[in-house]
N, CA and C of each residue as an Amber inpcrd file, in Angstrom:
protein
   723
 -27.8920000 -33.5230000  32.2830000 -27.3540000 -32.3730000  33.0210000
 -25.8410000 -32.2750000  32.8310000 -25.1890000 -33.4670000  32.8460000
 -23.7440000 -33.4950000  32.6590000 -23.3710000 -32.9150000  31.3070000
 -24.0920000 -33.3110000  30.2440000 -23.8170000 -32.8120000  28.9010000
 -24.0280000 -31.3020000  28.8350000 -25.0460000 -30.8290000  29.5750000
 -25.3200000 -29.3910000  29.5930000 -24.1340000 -28.6300000  30.1850000
 -23.6210000 -29.1440000  31.3340000 -22.4890000 -28.4760000  31.9830000
 -21.2460000 -28.5270000  31.0970000 -21.0200000 -29.6730000  30.4440000
 -19.8610000 -29.7920000  29.5620000 -19.9550000 -28.8020000  28.4120000
 -21.1490000 -28.6780000  27.8370000 -21.3620000 -27.7430000  26.7340000
 -21.1370000 -26.3060000  27.1870000 -21.6740000 -25.9880000  28.3790000
 -21.5260000 -24.6340000  28.9160000 -20.0670000 -24.3010000  29.1750000
 -19.3400000 -25.2580000  29.7910000 -17.9200000 -25.0390000  30.0810000
 -17.1110000 -24.8830000  28.7940000 -17.4440000 -25.6860000  27.7750000
 -16.7500000 -25.5860000  26.4860000 -16.9830000 -24.2240000  25.8590000
 -18.2200000 -23.7470000  25.9170000 -18.5590000 -22.4390000  25.3640000
 -17.7880000 -21.3290000  26.0780000 -17.7490000 -21.4170000  27.4260000
 -17.0480000 -20.4000000  28.2110000 -15.5580000 -20.4030000  27.9040000
 -14.9920000 -21.6060000  27.7370000 -13.5620000 -21.7200000  27.4260000
 -13.2520000 -21.0750000  26.0850000 -14.0800000 -21.3440000  25.0840000
 -13.9040000 -20.7480000  23.7600000 -14.0280000 -19.2390000  23.8440000
 -14.9980000 -18.7660000  24.6240000 -15.2150000 -17.3250000  24.7830000
 -13.9960000 -16.6550000  25.4190000 -13.4690000 -17.2910000  26.4840000
 -12.3190000 -16.7150000  27.1920000 -11.1030000 -16.6580000  26.2820000
 -10.8420000 -17.7390000  25.5430000  -9.6990000 -17.7670000  24.6220000
  -9.8500000 -16.7090000  23.5440000 -11.0510000 -16.6290000  22.9630000
 -11.3070000 -15.6520000  21.9010000 -11.1490000 -14.2340000  22.4320000
 -11.6760000 -13.9870000  23.6230000 -11.5830000 -12.6540000  24.2240000
 -10.1270000 -12.2970000  24.5080000  -9.3540000 -13.2980000  24.9750000
  -7.9480000 -13.0580000  25.2820000  -7.1760000 -12.7050000  24.0250000
  -7.4260000 -13.4350000  22.9390000  -6.7550000 -13.1570000  21.6680000
  -7.1390000 -11.7890000  21.1520000  -8.4290000 -11.4750000  21.2370000
  -8.8960000 -10.1650000  20.7790000  -8.2620000  -9.0530000  21.6070000
  -8.2320000  -9.2760000  22.9250000  -7.6680000  -8.2670000  23.8120000
  -6.1980000  -8.0470000  23.5130000  -5.4540000  -9.1540000  23.2630000
  -4.0360000  -9.0320000  22.9620000  -3.8240000  -8.2580000  21.6670000
  -4.6430000  -8.5370000  20.6600000  -4.5490000  -7.8170000  19.3920000
  -4.8320000  -6.3370000  19.6090000  -5.8330000  -6.0630000  20.4540000
  -6.1920000  -4.6770000  20.7480000  -5.0510000  -3.9680000  21.4770000
  -4.3980000  -4.7020000  22.4130000  -3.2730000  -4.1330000  23.1570000
  -2.1170000  -3.8320000  22.2090000  -1.8050000  -4.7800000  21.3300000
  -0.7200000  -4.5820000  20.3680000  -0.9830000  -3.3770000  19.4860000
  -2.2440000  -3.2320000  19.0510000  -2.6110000  -2.0960000  18.2090000
  -2.4330000  -0.7900000  18.9630000  -2.7750000  -0.8020000  20.2530000
  -2.6350000   0.4020000  21.0720000  -1.1750000   0.7890000  21.2320000
  -0.3030000  -0.2330000  21.3110000   1.1250000   0.0270000  21.4360000
   1.6790000   0.6230000  20.1450000   1.2280000   0.1100000  19.0300000
   1.7430000   0.5370000  17.7280000   1.2750000   1.9310000  17.3350000
   0.0770000   2.3040000  17.7640000  -0.5260000   3.5530000  17.3140000
  -0.9160000   4.4330000  18.5010000  -0.8270000   5.7390000  18.2840000
  -1.3120000   6.6900000  19.2710000  -2.3980000   7.5500000  18.6410000
  -3.2560000   8.0850000  19.4700000  -4.4050000   8.8520000  18.9930000
  -4.4310000  10.2170000  19.6840000  -4.4830000  11.2530000  18.8850000
  -4.5610000  12.6100000  19.4200000  -4.9940000  13.5490000  18.3030000
  -5.4080000  14.7300000  18.6910000  -5.8320000  15.7090000  17.7050000
  -4.6240000  16.1790000  16.9070000  -4.8060000  16.2930000  15.6010000
  -3.6970000  16.6910000  14.7540000  -4.1300000  17.5930000  13.6160000
  -3.5880000  17.3340000  12.4460000  -3.8550000  18.1250000  11.2570000
  -5.2960000  17.9280000  10.7760000  -5.8510000  18.9500000  10.1590000
  -7.2080000  18.8770000   9.6130000  -7.3250000  17.7630000   8.5770000
  -6.2270000  17.4960000   7.8670000  -6.2310000  16.4670000   6.8180000
  -5.8570000  15.0800000   7.3410000  -5.7030000  14.9560000   8.6510000
  -5.3360000  13.6790000   9.2330000  -6.4780000  13.0300000   9.9830000
  -6.2930000  11.7590000  10.3300000  -7.3550000  11.0010000  11.0010000
  -7.1660000  10.9770000  12.5190000  -6.1620000  11.7000000  13.0280000
  -5.9290000  11.7270000  14.4610000  -5.2700000  10.4590000  14.9820000
  -4.6570000   9.7040000  14.0960000  -3.9790000   8.4510000  14.4490000
  -2.5360000   8.5630000  13.9710000  -1.5950000   8.1710000  14.8340000
  -0.1750000   8.3710000  14.5640000   0.5700000   7.0520000  14.5970000
   1.5480000   6.9210000  13.6820000   2.4070000   5.7320000  13.6510000
   3.8600000   6.1770000  13.5730000   4.6330000   5.8200000  14.5690000
   6.0570000   6.1590000  14.6410000   6.3030000   7.6490000  14.4000000
   5.4470000   8.4580000  15.0090000   5.6260000   9.9030000  14.9370000
   4.9960000  10.5800000  13.7390000   4.3050000   9.8380000  12.8870000
   3.6780000  10.4030000  11.6770000   2.1660000  10.2780000  11.7810000
   1.4720000  11.3830000  11.5270000   0.0150000  11.3070000  11.4880000
  -0.4360000  10.7540000  10.1400000  -1.3930000   9.8430000  10.1960000
  -1.9340000   9.2060000   8.9930000  -2.9520000  10.1330000   8.3380000
  -2.8690000  10.2500000   7.0310000  -3.7580000  11.1420000   6.2770000
  -5.0600000  10.4390000   5.9050000  -6.0760000  11.2540000   5.6450000
  -7.3270000  10.7190000   5.1290000  -7.1110000  10.0870000   3.7550000
  -7.8540000   9.0290000   3.4860000  -7.8150000   8.3780000   2.1730000
  -8.5320000   9.2450000   1.1410000  -7.9270000   9.3520000  -0.0300000
  -8.6210000  10.0280000  -1.1280000  -9.6790000   9.0760000  -1.6880000
 -10.9160000   9.4670000  -1.6460000 -12.0000000   8.6180000  -2.1140000
 -12.0440000   8.4920000  -3.6260000 -12.8590000   7.5480000  -4.0890000
 -12.9860000   7.3120000  -5.5280000 -13.5350000   8.5350000  -6.2580000
 -14.1220000   9.4500000  -5.4980000 -14.6390000  10.6770000  -6.1220000
 -13.5150000  11.5130000  -6.7380000 -12.2770000  11.2760000  -6.2910000
 -11.1300000  12.0180000  -6.8290000 -10.4470000  11.3390000  -7.9950000
 -11.1360000  10.4050000  -8.6220000 -10.5280000   9.6130000  -9.6880000
 -10.0750000  10.4680000 -10.8740000 -10.7820000  11.5540000 -11.1430000
 -10.3910000  12.4190000 -12.2680000  -9.0190000  13.0500000 -12.0380000
  -8.6930000  13.3010000 -10.7650000  -7.3770000  13.8720000 -10.4600000
  -6.2740000  12.8770000 -10.7780000  -6.5570000  11.5860000 -10.5770000
  -5.5710000  10.5580000 -10.8970000  -5.3110000  10.4780000 -12.4000000
  -6.3150000  10.8290000 -13.1850000  -6.2090000  10.7350000 -14.6410000
  -5.9850000  12.0950000 -15.3000000  -5.6090000  13.0960000 -14.5330000
  -5.4330000  14.4560000 -15.0680000  -4.3710000  14.4760000 -16.1790000
  -4.5940000  15.3270000 -17.1500000  -3.7080000  15.3940000 -18.3210000
  -2.3170000  15.9080000 -17.9770000  -2.1980000  16.6320000 -16.8710000
  -0.9070000  17.2120000 -16.4810000  -0.0400000  16.2520000 -15.6610000
  -0.5270000  15.0640000 -15.4040000   0.1680000  14.1750000 -14.4740000
   1.5470000  13.7460000 -14.9730000   1.6630000  13.4650000 -16.2470000
   2.9670000  13.0490000 -16.7900000   4.0090000  14.1470000 -16.6080000
   3.6180000  15.3670000 -16.8570000   4.5500000  16.4900000 -16.7110000
   4.9290000  16.6990000 -15.2470000   3.9480000  16.5740000 -14.3650000
   4.1830000  16.8350000 -12.9490000   4.9560000  15.7190000 -12.2530000
   4.7420000  14.4760000 -12.6990000   5.3170000  13.3370000 -11.9920000
   6.3100000  12.5220000 -12.8200000   6.3620000  12.7800000 -14.1160000
   7.2560000  12.0330000 -15.0140000   7.0960000  10.5250000 -14.8010000
   5.8910000  10.0540000 -15.0320000   5.5820000   8.6410000 -14.8520000
   6.4320000   7.7580000 -15.7560000   6.7990000   8.2750000 -16.9160000
   7.6560000   7.5150000 -17.8320000   8.9700000   7.1610000 -17.1510000
   9.5590000   8.1350000 -16.4560000  10.8140000   7.8840000 -15.7360000
  10.6060000   6.8870000 -14.6020000   9.4750000   6.9990000 -13.9050000
   9.1760000   6.0630000 -12.8130000   9.1440000   4.6290000 -13.3270000
   8.4280000   4.4100000 -14.4170000   8.3270000   3.0610000 -14.9810000
   9.7040000   2.5660000 -15.4260000  10.5140000   3.4370000 -15.9880000
  11.8800000   3.0710000 -16.3830000  12.7160000   2.7080000 -15.1600000
  12.5050000   3.4380000 -14.0540000  13.2370000   3.1480000 -12.8200000
  12.9850000   1.7200000 -12.3320000  11.8180000   1.1910000 -12.6300000
  11.4460000  -0.1360000 -12.1450000  12.1200000  -1.2660000 -12.9200000
  12.6460000  -0.9470000 -14.1000000  13.3690000  -1.9510000 -14.8970000
  12.5550000  -3.2540000 -15.0110000  11.3540000  -3.1370000 -15.4970000
  10.4140000  -4.2590000 -15.5500000  10.8470000  -5.3040000 -16.5770000
  10.8630000  -6.5710000 -16.1500000  11.1870000  -7.7020000 -17.0090000
   9.8940000  -8.3490000 -17.5110000   9.9990000  -9.0530000 -18.6220000
   8.7930000  -9.6300000 -19.2310000   8.0990000 -10.6450000 -18.3290000
   8.8680000 -11.3130000 -17.4650000   8.2670000 -12.3440000 -16.6070000
   8.0730000 -11.8810000 -15.1650000   8.1790000 -10.5850000 -14.8990000
   7.9670000 -10.0630000 -13.5470000   6.5090000 -10.2070000 -13.1190000
   6.3150000 -10.5640000 -11.8640000   5.0060000 -10.4520000 -11.2310000
   5.0190000  -9.1770000 -10.3990000   4.0630000  -8.2950000 -10.6690000
   4.0540000  -6.9630000 -10.0650000   2.7070000  -6.7310000  -9.3820000
   2.7460000  -6.0450000  -8.2450000   1.5110000  -5.6140000  -7.5800000
   1.5370000  -4.1000000  -7.4350000   0.4490000  -3.4650000  -7.8090000
   0.2750000  -2.0210000  -7.6120000  -0.7130000  -1.8590000  -6.4610000
  -0.1800000  -1.4800000  -5.2940000  -1.0080000  -1.3550000  -4.1020000
  -1.6020000   0.0500000  -4.0460000  -2.9190000   0.1230000  -3.9580000
  -3.5930000   1.4120000  -4.0720000  -3.6140000   1.8360000  -5.5250000
  -4.0130000   0.9090000  -6.3800000  -3.9200000   1.1030000  -7.8340000
  -4.8320000   2.2030000  -8.3570000  -5.8700000   2.5380000  -7.6000000
  -6.7570000   3.6230000  -8.0280000  -7.4120000   3.3460000  -9.3720000
  -7.2590000   4.2780000 -10.2880000  -7.8880000   4.1670000 -11.6080000
  -7.1380000   3.2350000 -12.5540000  -5.9800000   2.7460000 -12.1060000
  -5.1760000   1.8830000 -12.9680000  -4.1790000   2.6530000 -13.8170000
  -3.9300000   3.8950000 -13.4650000  -3.0400000   4.7580000 -14.2430000
  -1.6820000   4.0960000 -14.4950000  -1.0840000   3.5410000 -13.4410000
   0.2200000   2.8830000 -13.5920000   0.0740000   1.4400000 -14.0790000
  -1.0110000   0.8040000 -13.7010000  -1.2470000  -0.5850000 -14.1180000
  -1.2050000  -0.7180000 -15.6360000  -1.8710000   0.1890000 -16.3100000
  -1.9490000   0.1060000 -17.7730000  -0.6440000   0.5020000 -18.4550000
   0.2660000   1.1080000 -17.7200000   1.5930000   1.4050000 -18.2590000
   2.5470000   0.2250000 -18.0570000   2.2900000  -0.5740000 -17.0090000
   3.1660000  -1.7120000 -16.7200000   2.7670000  -2.9810000 -17.4590000
   1.4750000  -3.1770000 -17.6670000   0.9800000  -4.4270000 -18.2610000
   1.5880000  -4.7610000 -19.6270000   1.8630000  -3.7820000 -20.5020000
   2.4810000  -4.1350000 -21.7850000   3.9420000  -4.5740000 -21.6600000
   4.5420000  -4.3670000 -20.4850000   5.9750000  -4.6430000 -20.3190000
   6.2560000  -6.0250000 -19.7300000   5.3960000  -6.5090000 -18.8620000
   5.6120000  -7.8380000 -18.2630000   4.6020000  -8.8290000 -18.8210000
   4.6510000  -9.0310000 -20.1180000   3.6520000  -9.8280000 -20.8330000
   3.6310000 -11.3000000 -20.4130000   4.7230000 -11.7810000 -19.8340000
   4.7630000 -13.1700000 -19.3710000   4.5210000 -13.2680000 -17.8620000
   4.3010000 -12.1290000 -17.2370000   3.9840000 -12.0910000 -15.8170000
   2.5810000 -11.5540000 -15.6180000   2.3070000 -11.1340000 -14.3850000
   0.9730000 -10.6240000 -14.0410000   1.1200000  -9.3050000 -13.2900000
   0.2090000  -8.3730000 -13.5660000   0.1010000  -7.1480000 -12.7820000
  -1.1620000  -7.2580000 -11.9340000  -0.9900000  -7.2520000 -10.6300000
  -2.1220000  -7.2810000  -9.7100000  -2.4590000  -5.8480000  -9.3190000
  -3.6710000  -5.4300000  -9.6170000  -4.1550000  -4.1110000  -9.2200000
  -4.9210000  -4.2700000  -7.9240000  -4.3780000  -3.7130000  -6.8430000
  -4.9610000  -3.8810000  -5.5120000  -5.5040000  -2.5460000  -5.0280000
  -6.7380000  -2.5450000  -4.5770000  -7.3050000  -1.3380000  -3.9950000
  -8.3530000  -1.7290000  -2.9650000  -8.5150000  -0.8860000  -1.9670000
  -9.5010000  -1.1490000  -0.9150000 -10.8940000  -0.7160000  -1.3480000
 -10.9620000   0.1670000  -2.3580000 -12.2480000   0.6970000  -2.8230000
 -12.7280000  -0.0590000  -4.0700000 -13.8700000  -0.6910000  -3.9490000
 -14.4080000  -1.4600000  -5.0720000 -14.7080000  -0.5650000  -6.2680000
 -15.0170000   0.7110000  -6.0010000 -15.3120000   1.6360000  -7.0970000
 -14.0780000   1.8530000  -7.9780000 -12.9100000   1.8780000  -7.3710000
 -11.6670000   2.0280000  -8.1410000 -11.4310000   0.7940000  -9.0150000
 -11.6050000  -0.3770000  -8.4340000 -11.4180000  -1.6110000  -9.1960000
 -12.4160000  -1.7070000 -10.3380000 -13.6280000  -1.2430000 -10.0910000
 -14.6500000  -1.2510000 -11.1330000 -14.2800000  -0.3150000 -12.2720000
 -13.6340000   0.7980000 -11.9450000 -13.1880000   1.7380000 -12.9790000
 -12.1220000   1.0970000 -13.8670000 -11.2170000   0.3170000 -13.2670000
 -10.2090000  -0.4050000 -14.0520000 -10.8830000  -1.4260000 -14.9550000
 -11.8330000  -2.1430000 -14.3930000 -12.5500000  -3.1790000 -15.1440000
 -13.2710000  -2.6000000 -16.3540000 -13.8150000  -1.3980000 -16.2060000
 -14.5890000  -0.7800000 -17.2800000 -13.7180000  -0.0250000 -18.2870000
 -12.4460000   0.1360000 -17.9830000 -11.5430000   0.8340000 -18.8980000
 -11.3340000  -0.0270000 -20.1430000 -11.4990000   0.5360000 -21.3440000
 -11.3120000  -0.2440000 -22.5700000  -9.9430000  -0.9170000 -22.6560000
  -8.9370000  -0.3600000 -21.9790000  -7.5890000  -0.9400000 -22.0090000
  -7.5420000  -2.2860000 -21.2940000  -8.4820000  -2.5150000 -20.3790000
  -8.4660000  -3.7450000 -19.5930000  -8.6100000  -4.9720000 -20.4890000
  -9.4500000  -4.8830000 -21.4920000  -9.6810000  -6.0110000 -22.3940000
  -8.4730000  -6.2960000 -23.2720000  -7.6110000  -5.3250000 -23.4440000
  -6.4320000  -5.4960000 -24.3090000  -5.3120000  -6.2680000 -23.6280000
  -5.3790000  -6.3450000 -22.2990000  -4.3080000  -6.9960000 -21.5510000
  -4.8680000  -8.1530000 -20.7340000  -4.3370000  -9.3430000 -20.9790000
  -4.8180000 -10.5350000 -20.2750000  -4.0100000 -10.8110000 -19.0050000
  -3.0650000  -9.9520000 -18.7050000  -2.1850000 -10.1870000 -17.5530000
  -2.4750000  -9.2450000 -16.3790000  -3.6970000  -8.7350000 -16.3040000
  -4.0880000  -7.8720000 -15.1970000  -5.1020000  -8.6010000 -14.3200000
  -4.8160000  -8.6460000 -13.0270000  -5.7330000  -9.2400000 -12.0550000
  -6.1850000  -8.1570000 -11.0790000  -7.4440000  -8.1840000 -10.6900000
  -7.9950000  -7.2130000  -9.7500000  -8.1740000  -7.8640000  -8.3830000
  -7.6540000  -7.1930000  -7.3490000  -7.7230000  -7.7150000  -5.9880000
  -8.2360000  -6.6220000  -5.0590000  -9.2450000  -6.9480000  -4.2670000
  -9.7020000  -5.9860000  -3.2640000  -8.9920000  -6.2740000  -1.9410000
  -8.2190000  -5.2910000  -1.4920000  -7.5470000  -5.4140000  -0.2140000
  -8.4540000  -4.9400000   0.9090000  -7.9330000  -4.9620000   2.1280000
  -8.6590000  -4.3920000   3.2470000  -7.6960000  -3.5480000   4.0700000
  -8.1330000  -3.0530000   5.2090000  -7.3210000  -2.1160000   5.9830000
  -6.0270000  -2.7210000   6.5010000  -5.9960000  -4.0480000   6.6760000
  -4.8350000  -4.6780000   7.2910000  -4.1050000  -5.6670000   6.3920000
  -4.6170000  -5.9080000   5.1990000  -3.9780000  -6.8890000   4.3170000
  -4.1800000  -6.5280000   2.8530000  -3.1550000  -6.8130000   2.0510000
  -3.2720000  -6.5990000   0.6040000  -3.8970000  -7.8120000  -0.0790000
  -4.0870000  -8.8940000   0.6770000  -4.7720000 -10.0970000   0.1670000
  -4.1120000 -10.6710000  -1.0900000  -2.7970000 -10.7800000  -1.0310000
  -2.0270000 -11.3080000  -2.1590000  -1.3720000 -12.6350000  -1.7820000
  -1.1000000 -13.4900000  -2.7680000  -0.4350000 -14.7720000  -2.4790000
   0.9940000 -14.5540000  -1.9670000   1.4390000 -15.4390000  -1.1100000
   2.7550000 -15.2900000  -0.4950000   3.8860000 -15.6280000  -1.4630000
   5.0320000 -14.9600000  -1.2470000   6.2740000 -15.2450000  -1.9720000
   6.0640000 -15.2900000  -3.4880000   5.4060000 -14.2770000  -4.0130000
   4.9980000 -14.2920000  -5.4320000   5.5680000 -13.1440000  -6.2400000
   5.8410000 -12.0030000  -5.6160000   6.0580000 -10.7810000  -6.3960000
   7.5220000 -10.3450000  -6.4680000   7.8850000  -9.9510000  -7.6850000
   9.2270000  -9.4280000  -7.9460000   9.3040000  -7.9420000  -7.6240000
   8.2080000  -7.2530000  -7.8800000   8.1690000  -5.8100000  -7.6530000
   6.7920000  -5.4200000  -7.1200000   6.7970000  -4.5410000  -6.1190000
   5.5480000  -4.0100000  -5.5770000   5.6300000  -2.4900000  -5.6090000
   4.6270000  -1.8740000  -6.1990000   4.5990000  -0.4250000  -6.3900000
   3.5310000   0.1990000  -5.5010000   3.8920000   1.3060000  -4.8540000
   2.9250000   2.1100000  -4.1050000   3.1640000   3.5700000  -4.4530000
   2.1920000   4.1950000  -5.0910000   2.3420000   5.5750000  -5.5400000
   1.4080000   6.4900000  -4.7500000   1.9860000   7.3380000  -3.9260000
   1.2350000   8.3640000  -3.1820000   0.0620000   7.7750000  -2.4100000
   0.2880000   6.6160000  -1.8250000  -0.8140000   5.9330000  -1.1300000
  -0.4340000   5.4590000   0.2650000   0.8170000   5.1280000   0.4690000
   1.2240000   4.5340000   1.7480000   0.8560000   5.4190000   2.9370000
   1.0150000   6.7210000   2.7880000   0.7600000   7.6470000   3.9000000
  -0.7110000   7.6700000   4.3300000  -1.5840000   7.0410000   3.5310000
  -3.0170000   6.9970000   3.8390000  -3.4600000   5.6900000   4.4880000
  -2.5790000   4.7160000   4.6140000  -2.9780000   3.4290000   5.1810000
  -3.3400000   3.5930000   6.6550000  -4.5110000   3.1320000   7.0320000
  -4.9520000   3.2150000   8.4270000  -4.1270000   2.3240000   9.3520000
  -3.6070000   1.2230000   8.7940000  -2.7850000   0.2890000   9.5490000
  -1.4960000   0.0140000   8.7730000  -0.5860000   0.9720000   8.7510000
   0.6280000   0.8160000   7.9450000   1.5020000  -0.3640000   8.3640000
   1.6190000  -0.6130000   9.6750000   2.4400000  -1.7330000  10.1240000
   1.9090000  -3.0510000   9.5790000   0.6060000  -3.2490000   9.6990000
   0.0000000  -4.4980000   9.2320000   0.1060000  -4.6430000   7.7220000
  -0.0730000  -3.5360000   7.0050000   0.0010000  -3.5930000   5.5450000
   1.4190000  -3.9150000   5.0820000   2.4310000  -3.2990000   5.7100000
   3.8170000  -3.5910000   5.3210000   4.1380000  -5.0690000   5.5530000
   3.7130000  -5.6060000   6.6750000   3.9740000  -7.0160000   6.9590000
   3.2320000  -7.9240000   5.9780000   2.0320000  -7.5140000   5.5710000
   1.2800000  -8.2550000   4.5630000   2.0140000  -8.2370000   3.2240000
   2.5500000  -7.0860000   2.8660000   3.3300000  -6.9530000   1.6290000
   4.6000000  -7.7960000   1.7040000   5.2190000  -7.7980000   2.8650000
   6.4590000  -8.5600000   3.0530000   6.2490000 -10.0420000   2.7620000
   5.1080000 -10.5700000   3.1860000   4.7920000 -11.9760000   2.9230000
   4.6120000 -12.2430000   1.4350000   4.0500000 -11.2660000   0.7270000
   3.7710000 -11.4460000  -0.7040000   5.0180000 -11.2880000  -1.5700000
   6.0000000 -10.5790000  -1.0610000   7.2050000 -10.2670000  -1.8270000
   8.1930000 -11.4360000  -1.7940000   8.8070000 -11.7220000  -2.9370000
   9.8780000 -12.7100000  -2.9680000  11.0680000 -12.1950000  -2.1570000
  11.9460000 -13.0870000  -1.7420000  13.1160000 -12.6710000  -0.9650000
  14.0020000 -11.7150000  -1.7650000  13.9820000 -11.8540000  -3.0870000
  14.7850000 -10.9890000  -3.9550000  13.9770000  -9.8120000  -4.5030000
  12.7350000  -9.6810000  -4.0620000  11.8470000  -8.6630000  -4.6120000
  12.1530000  -7.2710000  -4.0920000  11.5380000  -6.2740000  -4.7380000
  11.7470000  -4.8740000  -4.3860000  10.4100000  -4.1660000  -4.2040000
  10.3960000  -3.2320000  -3.2720000   9.2610000  -2.3260000  -3.1030000
   9.6510000  -0.9660000  -3.6540000   8.8010000  -0.4180000  -4.4910000
   9.0040000   0.9330000  -5.0170000   7.9990000   1.8480000  -4.3300000
   8.5010000   2.6330000  -3.3810000   7.6540000   3.5280000  -2.6030000
   7.7740000   4.9430000  -3.1690000   6.6810000   5.4200000  -3.7430000
   6.6510000   6.7390000  -4.3650000   5.8020000   7.6580000  -3.4920000
   6.4380000   8.7000000  -2.9790000   5.7420000   9.6540000  -2.1140000
   6.2130000  11.0680000  -2.4320000   5.2910000  12.0240000  -2.3670000
   5.6690000  13.4230000  -2.5620000   6.6860000  13.8250000  -1.4870000
   7.6820000  14.5880000  -1.8950000   8.7990000  14.9360000  -1.0110000
   8.4010000  15.9690000   0.0510000   8.4000000  15.5420000   1.3050000
   8.1270000  16.4580000   2.4080000   9.2450000  17.4890000   2.5540000
  10.4340000  17.1150000   2.1630000  11.5940000  17.9930000   2.2980000
  11.5610000  19.1850000   1.3430000  10.6780000  19.1400000   0.3570000
  10.6430000  20.1770000  -0.6880000   9.3520000  20.9960000  -0.5620000
   9.4730000  22.2140000  -0.0470000   8.2980000  23.0750000   0.1390000
   7.6770000  23.5110000  -1.1820000   8.4130000  23.3960000  -2.2730000
   7.8870000  23.8350000  -3.5640000   6.9120000  22.8300000  -4.1710000
   6.8750000  21.6170000  -3.6330000   5.9320000  20.6060000  -4.1350000
   4.5360000  20.9850000  -3.6460000   3.6050000  21.2850000  -4.5670000
   2.3010000  21.8560000  -4.1900000   1.2750000  20.8250000  -3.7260000
   1.6400000  20.1120000  -2.6700000   0.7870000  19.0700000  -2.1020000
   0.6790000  19.3120000  -0.6000000  -0.4980000  19.0200000  -0.0280000
  -0.6910000  19.1950000   1.4100000   0.3540000  18.3980000   2.1960000
   0.8250000  19.0050000   3.2790000   1.9310000  18.4420000   4.0480000
   1.6800000  17.0040000   4.4800000   0.4750000  16.6990000   4.9030000
   0.1890000  15.3630000   5.4190000   0.1520000  14.3070000   4.3190000
   0.1120000  14.7580000   3.0770000   0.1330000  13.8390000   1.9400000
   1.5270000  13.7600000   1.3120000   2.5170000  14.1490000   2.1040000
   3.9230000  14.0030000   1.7120000   4.6160000  13.1050000   2.7350000
   5.8100000  12.6270000   2.3780000   6.6340000  11.8730000   3.3250000
   8.0950000  12.2250000   3.1250000   8.8420000  12.2160000   4.2040000
  10.2870000  12.3980000   4.1110000  10.9510000  11.0340000   3.9450000
  12.1280000  11.0420000   3.3600000  12.8920000   9.7960000   3.2540000
  13.1840000   9.2390000   4.6390000  13.5400000  10.1170000   5.5720000
  13.8720000   9.6860000   6.9280000  12.7180000   8.9370000   7.5810000
  11.4940000   9.4520000   7.4310000  10.3370000   8.8080000   8.0360000
  10.0360000   7.4720000   7.3660000  10.1250000   7.4370000   6.0410000
   9.8640000   6.1970000   5.3090000  10.8580000   5.1120000   5.7210000
  12.1220000   5.4790000   5.8250000  13.1510000   4.5160000   6.2330000
  12.8690000   4.0110000   7.6430000  12.4620000   4.9000000   8.5270000
  12.1310000   4.5310000   9.8990000  11.0380000   3.4690000   9.9450000
   9.9860000   3.6700000   9.1650000   8.8440000   2.7610000   9.1830000
   9.1520000   1.4290000   8.5020000   9.9090000   1.4840000   7.4180000
  10.2140000   0.2410000   6.7010000  11.3150000  -0.5500000   7.3950000
  12.2490000   0.1290000   8.0350000  13.2420000  -0.5770000   8.8370000
  12.5650000  -1.3690000   9.9520000  11.5350000  -0.7770000  10.5510000
  10.8080000  -1.4310000  11.6390000  10.1460000  -2.7300000  11.1860000
   9.8840000  -2.8340000   9.8790000   9.2390000  -4.0340000   9.3310000
  10.2400000  -5.0010000   8.7020000  11.5380000  -4.6820000   8.8200000
  12.5480000  -5.5960000   8.2940000  12.9770000  -5.3140000   6.8660000
  12.8710000  -4.0550000   6.4450000  13.3340000  -3.6570000   5.1140000
  14.4940000  -2.6710000   5.2390000  15.2850000  -2.5770000   4.2000000
  16.3560000  -1.5830000   4.1210000  16.2060000  -0.7850000   2.8270000
  16.6060000   0.4610000   2.8780000  16.5610000   1.3090000   1.6860000
  17.7220000   0.9520000   0.7760000  17.4030000   0.5490000  -0.4400000
  18.4220000   0.2100000  -1.4300000  18.9180000   1.4720000  -2.1350000
  17.9610000   2.3080000  -2.5630000  18.3010000   3.5610000  -3.2300000
  17.0800000   4.4710000  -3.2330000  17.3200000   5.7430000  -3.4460000
  16.2440000   6.7060000  -3.6460000  16.5580000   7.4660000  -4.9290000
  15.8480000   7.1120000  -5.9890000  16.0930000   7.7480000  -7.2820000
  15.5710000   9.1850000  -7.2450000  16.3580000  10.0970000  -7.7690000
  16.0320000  11.5260000  -7.6540000  15.6010000  12.1430000  -8.9840000
  15.1390000  11.3180000  -9.9080000  14.8190000  11.8320000 -11.2440000
  13.3380000  12.1400000 -11.4510000  12.5550000  12.1700000 -10.3660000
  11.1460000  12.5390000 -10.4850000  10.9580000  13.9750000  -9.9960000
  10.1180000  14.7570000 -10.6550000   9.9900000  16.1830000 -10.3330000
   9.5270000  16.4780000  -8.9070000   8.5350000  15.7290000  -8.4320000
   7.9080000  16.0360000  -7.1500000   8.0860000  14.9420000  -6.0980000
   8.4510000  13.7500000  -6.5140000   8.3370000  12.5950000  -5.6290000
   9.6710000  11.9170000  -5.3310000   9.7090000  11.2810000  -4.1640000
  10.7490000  10.2960000  -3.8830000  10.4450000   9.0430000  -4.6950000
  11.4830000   8.3590000  -5.1140000  11.3330000   7.0150000  -5.6870000
  12.2460000   6.1010000  -4.8730000  11.7210000   5.6610000  -3.7320000
  12.5160000   4.8770000  -2.7820000  12.3420000   3.3870000  -3.0520000
  13.4660000   2.6990000  -3.1140000  13.4570000   1.2590000  -3.4010000
  13.9120000   0.5110000  -2.1560000  13.0420000  -0.3500000  -1.6580000
  13.3360000  -1.1160000  -0.4480000  13.4670000  -2.5990000  -0.7640000
  14.3530000  -3.2620000  -0.0120000  14.5200000  -4.7080000  -0.0730000
  14.3800000  -5.2840000   1.3340000  14.1400000  -6.5750000   1.4090000
  14.1400000  -7.2500000   2.7050000  15.5530000  -7.2400000   3.2740000
  15.6490000  -7.0520000   4.5910000  16.9510000  -7.0630000   5.2490000
  17.4900000  -8.4880000   5.3370000
């Protein structure tokens, strides 16, 4: 009987501790995010005054590979902006079809390009691309809603192209990225310019520099520069404070 009571008390103690931790996490999440009706293209969840947009599903992969993309976004200039070194370790968060991954892999031949995506279908598309076999320095990583699942203190450069505004848990993802980034590393945040009405993208899939700085400052980053040589997008470079 004594062993039974001890076992029961131990179980209850574990339950109470687990419930308390879960409740605290839930409370913290409630503080960080607000929920209300918003834009048709949004999920009704807000972070620091910005409504989070719906994720573009793998069904839109053809749009990522559209023939007009170089002209519209000047990806060549973006890659040049990154000043990639042969031994850089780079992560492309929200890599999608691998459009940028396959442009970076030939440049950091002594480093690694990690293609990170939450959708297994996107990673599978990279795996099946004939270019994948040509480069031995590409690694595929499946992230989740709250973590990029990358090794800590590893990356010289982290790229996010038109994806950050879709993260369901932006605070958690930024902190996850922060752990993976070296102290001297840089984040390249590419987002369609909200300040420019001529950019033909839905409003919720754009970001202003002011909003991006607000969110990244909250996570302990500072804006190093915002390159203005892309036709439609910000090219914001952040460092750890």
